[in-house]
N, C-alpha and C positions, 0 to 999 in steps of 0.2 A: 368316553372319558379321555381316551388318548387323543382323539381328534380335538376336543376342547382345550386340552393342555397345549397342543401344538398351535392352535388358533390364538390362544392368549399370548404365547411367547412371540408369535409372529406380529401380533398387534403391538406388543410392547416394543419390539425391535423397530417396527415401522415408526412408532411415535418417537422413540429415541433418536432415530436418524432424522426425522422431520424437524424436531426442535433444534438440532445441531446445524442443519444445512439449509432449511427453508428460511429465507431472509426475514420474513415478518413473524416467524415463530422463534427465531434465535434468541431474543431477549428472555424468553422463558427459561432456556437452558443456561444462559450466561449470568442471570441474576439469581439462580437457585440457591446460592450460598450467601447471599447478601442479607442485610437487615430488612430490605423491602422486596422480597422475591415476587416476581410476576408469576402467579399460578395460572394454570389453564382455566380454572373456574372464574377467576377474577377477570382474565382477558376476555372470556366468552361473555360474561355479564356486561362488561363495559363496552367492548368493541362490536359485539354482535347484537346483544339485546338492547344496548344503548344507554345504560346508566352512566352519566358523566362521560359520554363518548368523546367529546371534544378535548378533554384534558389530555395532555401529552404524557402523563404519568399515571400509574395504576391507582385507582380510587375505589374504595369499598362501595357497594351498591346502596348502602344506607347513609353514606355521606353526601354532602352537597357542595359543589364547587361552582361559583359564579364567575364569569368573565376570565377564562383561563389566560387570555392575552395579557392580563395585568399581573400575572403571577410567575415569578422566577423560582423554579424548584431546582435546587442544587443537586449535585451528584448523590445518588442514594437517599434522596429527600423527597418524600411523597405525602404532602398534606392531604389528609382524607383517606390515607391508606387503611387506617383503622376505622372501625364502625362509628357512626353517629357524629361525624365532624361537620362543621359549617365553615367553609373558607370563602369569605365574602370579598370578591375582587372589584368592588366599586373603585377603590383606590389601588395603588400598586402594592404588591406583597413580594418581598425578596427574602428567600430562605436559603442560607448557605449550605455547603456540602456536608453530608453525613449527619444532618440534624434529624432527630427522631421525634415524631408527634404521635401522642397516644390517642385513646378513644375519647369521643365527645368533646373535642377541642373546638372552640370558636375563635376565629381570627377575623376581627371586625374592623373594616377601614372607614366606616361611616355610621352614624347613629341617626335616629329620627330627631327632627327639630322639636325642641321643648315646647314651643307654642303652636305647632301645627304638625301633628304626627303623620300627615300625608307626605311630608317632605323629609329629605335627609339633610342633616347639617353638613358643615364643611368636611370634605373628604381628606383624610390624612393617611399617608403610607405607613406600612409596617415593615420593619427590617429585622430579621433574625439571623444571627451569625452562624458560623460553622460549628459542628459538633455540639449543638445545643440539644436539650432534652425537655420537651414540653409534656408534662404529666397529664393524667386523666382528668377530665372536667375542667380544664383551664380555659379562661377567656383572656385573649389578648386584644386590647382596645386600640382605637385609632391613634396613630402617631408614635407608637412604642418602638424603641430600638433596643435590641438585646445583643450584646457583644458575644464573641466566641465563648463556647463552653458555659453558657448560662443554663442552669438547671432550674426549671420551674416546677415546684411541688404540686401534687394533685389538688384540684379544687381552688387554685389561686386565681385571682383577678389581677391582671397586669395592666396598670393604668399609667405607670411612669417608666422611663427608660433606665436601663442598666448598661451603659455603653461600654464599660471596661470589661464586662463579662467575668469569666472564671469565678462564678459564685453560685450559690443556691438561694433562690428566692421563694418565699411562701407567704400565704395570707391574703386577706381582702382589706385593703389593697396589698399587693405583694411587696415585701421588704426583704432585704438581704438577711439571711440567717446563718450563712457560712461562706467563707472565702475559700477558693481552691488554689492550690499551688500550681501555676502554669507548667512548671517543670515536671510535674507528675501526670499531667494530662496527655493521653495518647492520641496522636493524630494518625489513625489507621487509614488504610486504603484497600479497596477490593481489587481483585485481579482484573475484573471487567468493570469499567466505570460507565454508568448510565445516568442520564437525566431522565428518569422515568423510562419510557420506551425508546429513548434516543441515545445512541452512543455518544460519548464525550466528544469524539473527533468530528461529529456531525452536528453538534448542538448549536454552535455559534451561527452557522448558516441558517438553521431553523429559527433561531432567536431573531436574527435580522429581518427575516421575512414574515414571521408570524406573531412576534410578541411586542409588547409596549414597554418592556423592562430591560 
């Protein structure tokens, strides 16, 4: 029993040192207190097993992300971090810093052609501002623009834009049900800022080389 206790403490110490000092594990340590923490299990399933491996931010193994090159994920913003999401990057998707996206959210940049469902109709980009909150089972349709601090209630279908933001929208189709006072909205920041797995100070270079947004 003594040997097992010593072994466990040694393993925990080695793990703690590794995530602090090994470059490719450091995001696990530095995002641990954020809204989108990179956990060892999520990292393993994504980067080793291969679920959504090419996405540069943590994605739950039950979510689907297509064409990561067309997706801009802001600081602490991870579309598909929660289970059951479908993030369709046929067109470009831009999501601002510190925006939270719940379970089973669909972000759709193109639909099937009405007269030939083998084809997709005109592709339109989606833009979501900073500090937004997209609730559970929400669908965001092609061409939608949401301003900063737009809160989308669970189960809504967003088919029109709310450019000014600072509001709560709900329904099918979504409509404004409440306006927010911008002066009361908190623009918080984390100690360590990451675009998914990439530190803020390294992201622009990655964006120029790898992304289309």
